[in-house]
N, C-alpha and C positions, 0 to 999 in steps of 0.2 A: 487766602495769601498771607505767608508770612513776612516780617518786615526783609530777610533775607531774599525772597522773590520778589518784593519791590524795590528790591538793591540792584537784584540782577537785571531785572528789566528795566532800570532806569539806564545801566551801564550798558545795555546791549544797544541802547536808542542815544548814547550818548556819540556826536560824530570826532572823529579824531579831525583838531586842527592845529594850522601850521606854529609852532611858537614862535615868540615876537622877542625881539631882543629886547635887553632888561634896560642899560643907560639907567639907574636906578643910582642914587646917593649910595655911597655905604652909610649902615647905621651905627652911631656913635657908643650906643649900648643894645641889648640883645632887645626886640621886640616884646610889645609886652603881650600877653597873650587871653583870649579870653577863651573858657574851656565851653564847647557846646556838652550839655548832657555829661553826667560825670558818673560811669556805673563803679568806678571803686569807692563812690560813696554810700551805694547801697547795702541795708545792714544785712550780715548772712542770714541766706534762708528766705528770703523776697525777691520775690520777682516785680520789680518796681523800674521806672526809668522818671528820668529826672526833663523833661521838656522846661529847659531852664538856661540861661546863658550864666557863667562867673565868671567874672560879674557882670550883673544887670546895666550897670551904668560907668563909664570910662573916658575919662579929659585925656586930651593928648592935644602937644602941638602942631600947627599946619605944618607939613614934611615928616610928618613920623610915620614909622610903617609899625602898623600890629597884626597880629595875627588869631587866627580862628583854629583849636583843636577839636574835630568835629571825633566822639566819639558815638555817633550811634545815625538812627535813621533821619539826619537834619538837615535843614540847609544852612548857611550862616550868608544872607541876605541883608546888605545896606541900599535904605532908599534914598532920591533924590530929597533935596530940600523940600517942606511941604508935604511928602506925602505920607500917610499914618499906615501903621500895618491895616488897618482895617480897612481903608482903600485896593490894598496890593493885596490882601487875601479876596477880595471880589475880581480885582483882576486876573490875577497871577496866583492863585490859592491850588492847594493839588488837587481838588473835584470842580466840576465841572458839570452841570444837566447836558444831558445828549439831547439835543434839543430837537434832532429830527428822526428820534422813536418815540413815539406818542403812546405807545403801549404799555401794559402794565407785566412788571416782573411776576415770576411762580407766587411769592407772598404778596404780592400786592403795592410793592413800591414801583416810584416811578423810573426811569434808566440815570445814571449819572455815569461818568467815567474819570478817568484818569484827566489833568490839563497837564500834558507832556512836557510842551514848552518850558512851565512854571516850575520843572522840576532839573532843566539842565543850567550849566554854567553860563552866565553874561559877565563879562563876555569872552569867548573860549581861547584858550591858550596862552593865560596865565592864573597865578595863584598860588599853586603847587610846584614845588620843586622836581626837577628843573628847568621848569618856567620862570620867570621871575614875576613879582610881586604883580598884582592887578592892581589898578589907577583908580581908587574913588576921589571925584571933582566935586561931588554933591550935586551933579546936573542930571544923572544918569545910575540904574541900577547895579549893583555889581553884585554878584553870586556866585558862591560856590558851587551851587545844583548840590543835589543827594549825594550825602556821604554814602563811600562803600564801606564794607568790610572785609579785610581789616585797615585803619585807615589810613591813607598815601603820606599822610604827613600834615602838617598844620598848612589853613589857608590864609597867605599873608596879602596883603591891601597896604597903598605906599596912598598916607593921605594925603591930598592935594586939596582939598574943600575949603571952603573960605569959613571962617570962625563962625559956628554956630551950635543949633544941635540937631542930630539925626539920627534917623530910628536904621536900628538893626533888626533882623526877624526872623526866624525858619518860618520857611512858607510849608513846609508841611503841617507844623501843628499852631491853634491858633492861638491865641494870648503868649506865644513865644518872643518874647521881644527884649529890647534892651535901647540902652540911649549913646550911642556916642557923641562928646562934646569938645569940638575942635576949637582951638583954641590961637592966639596968634601965636605964629613962628617961634617967638623967644620967650613965651610963656612955660611956666614948669606944671605939666600936668601929672596926671594918677602915677603915683611912683609906687614901684614893684612891694616896696610894704604896705601901702595902702589896699595894692590890689590885692595882696593876701589875704590881710584881715578884712576885706568885705567876701573874698568867697569863703574863709571859714564863718562867718557867721552866715551867712547866706545856706553852708550848707545844712548847718545845724537848724537853719529855720524851716529847709525843705523836708529834713527828714523827722523833725517833731511832726510837720504835717501829714506827711504821711501817716506815719504811726498814729496820730489819732484818726484818718480818714478809713486807715484798714481795719481797726477795731471798731466802728461804728459800721462800717458794711458787714462786720460780720453776724450781726443779728437777723434773724430769719422773722421775717414778717406773717404770719399765719392770718389767712381769712377761713371762716369755717362756714362753709356754705351750707344751703337748706337739705341737699341731699346726702349731710353725714361727711362727704368730704372734705379737704381742704386745700385750698391755692397759698402756698407760699411762695413767699417773694424774696429774691435775693438779686445780688449784684454778678454783673459779669463787668468787672473791675470796678475802678473808683479813682479819684484823686483829690488832691487839696483843693478845696474851692476855686482858685486860683489856677487850676491845671499845671502846675510847674510837678508836681510829684503825682506823678501816674500810679496808680497799682494795676499792673497788669496782672490780677488774677483774679479769680472764679471765687466768690466769698459768700459763705465758707466753702471751704474743701469737698465734704463733705454732710452731705444732707440724708438725713433718714424720713423717707415717706411713707404710707402704705400703698395699697394697689388702690386704684381711682383716684388719688389724687395728681394734683397740676403745681407745676412749677414756672413760673412766673420772673424771666428774667428783668432787671431794668440797666441803664447805662448811664449814670448821670455825670461821665467826666467828659469836660466842655470840649476835648481837643483829639480825644481817641475814640476810633470807633470800633466793634467787636463783632465778632460772630458765636451763636453757640448751636455747636457741629457735634453728631453724633454720630457712630462712635470714635470716630478717628478721622484725621485728615482728609481732604476730598478736594483739594486744591481747585474748592469751585467760588473762593471767594473773590476771585478777577477772573472775567470772562473776554478769553480774545475773538473779536471779530470782524469780519469784511462790511464794508457799507455796501449797503441796497434797501429796497422795498418790499418785504424787510430786509434788516441786519442778518446774515449768515453766519454760522462759528467758522471759524478760520482753522486752516487745514493744520494737524499738526507733524509736524516734521518728522518725529518720533515719539513712541511711546513709551513709559506715559511721559508727556511736558511736565515740564518743572516750573518753566514762567511762560511769559510771551511770546517772549524772543524765540521761544521753540515753535512758533508758528507761521505760519505764511496765509499770504490769500492770490497766491498763482503767480506773484514773481520774488522779491527778496522775502528774506525775511521781516518777521515783523506781521503782525496784522494791522488793519487800520486803525482801530481804536479798542482800548480795552475797557471794559465795563466792571464795575464793583458788581458783584453775583447777588441774583436775588432770590437765594434758598432753594428749598424742592418743593415747601408748600407742606411736608409731613410733620404735623403736631401731636400725632398720638404714636406713644412711642410704648411697643408691648413685648419688647426681648431687650437684652446687652446687643442685638444685632442691627438693630433698626436704625436705619438710614434717616436724620434727620436735619437738616442742615436753615438755620433763620436767616439766613444772607445778611446783610447789615445791619447792626444794630447802633443808636448812638443817640445822644442828646441833640435837643433843638437849638443848644449853643453853637453844635458839629455844624449844622445843614445849613443854619442863618447866618454863620460866620462864612462860609462858602457863599453864599446868595444861590445856593440850590433849594429847589421846595422840600419844606419838609417833609412831601412824601417820598422823597430819594431814601430813606433810612426808618426802618423801625423803631419808637419808641421803647418799644418793651415786645420779650417774645416769650409764650407761653406752653409749654409740652403737658400734654396730659398723659399720665400715665394707667388709664383705663384698661384693664383686663392685662396689664403688665404680668409678665412673671416676674418672681420674685428671684433676686440678685443686685450686681452693681453694673449702675450704668456710667460708662463714662465718655464725657464730652472732653473739648476745648476751643478755645478762638483760633480759626486761621491764619489772624492776622498776625498775631502774637506769639513767640516758640515760648513753651514751658509755661500759659497760660490754660490750665486743665483743672478738670472737677470731675466729684464723680455723686450721684444719685444711688443711692441703695433703696432698693424698693422691698419693702416687706409685706406678706400677708394680710389685707383688711381683716376689721374684725366679723 
């Protein structure tokens, strides 16, 4: 599943809500803008994402309007007083366990699925022009829902909450959060100059952290086995320790191994899952299902389906549920055309943060090139476009 397919799926499930009358006071000055992700700051030649808000902290007087410029697959979600990001991840994060399916996936993982309501706007009918700004009074969640590509415009929020500090976060990416301090209506909040300086400093810090993480992940760790073969450990993505800079790359890009060797992938990123899929996109990272005992595959409305919105369970479009793919169990790759799919690989922090069993994803995935033809083997992550790699197999001694 590419991020584009995630967005297309969520867009298909979003209901059209009536527009609400505005009645908001005219702003004295343009609203302060929090930028959600910043593709323009990614160094040329790199496939990165910033799971970060720019800036992460903002102070405004009660009665002010702010806006979020959402640049990629994120939400801008403001939480009520006293609710932490961790609380919201467990209650309304992107992933939840499929509790009514006790079987195992082909790769041995337990079943998990999209928590679709968590990705939808709350409330409907506000935030993006021509709709009025949403109102955040500090007592209920206000969320943009998942943004689409291209962005439809900033998500505007009129802040009427009592003075205090409130959390805003992305429901897709763990650890992606910030703090909104609401002041009295007559107080001076963050100035545009202060905001610009904070953003500039934060971008520099995130880029530096990304370069360090990427350089570290380029190192391949070989383990010499007793039978003379080598198991090579490498990275399916990595990130800065805080997850703010996601390196959406197979590192290193091309590894040379001998016939008979194995390659083991790990994914230490706290908030980005990945797949290791040979030799090309399979559209298998998400699975559209119809509820039953057991669940059964949903019916495609046309072939090839491009997203879960292209399925039905016999009624209107859309399946009953959408699970994360469980791979195909093939771990021995013998030719460049062999189809091998890991299913979802992630860190323990990813499953822990969403409160799903650790068995919902793999920690590592190993492919064995036993008896493999010499040649170049291509693979990719089905979730993140452009995240690709090569394994070059040479004859063994």
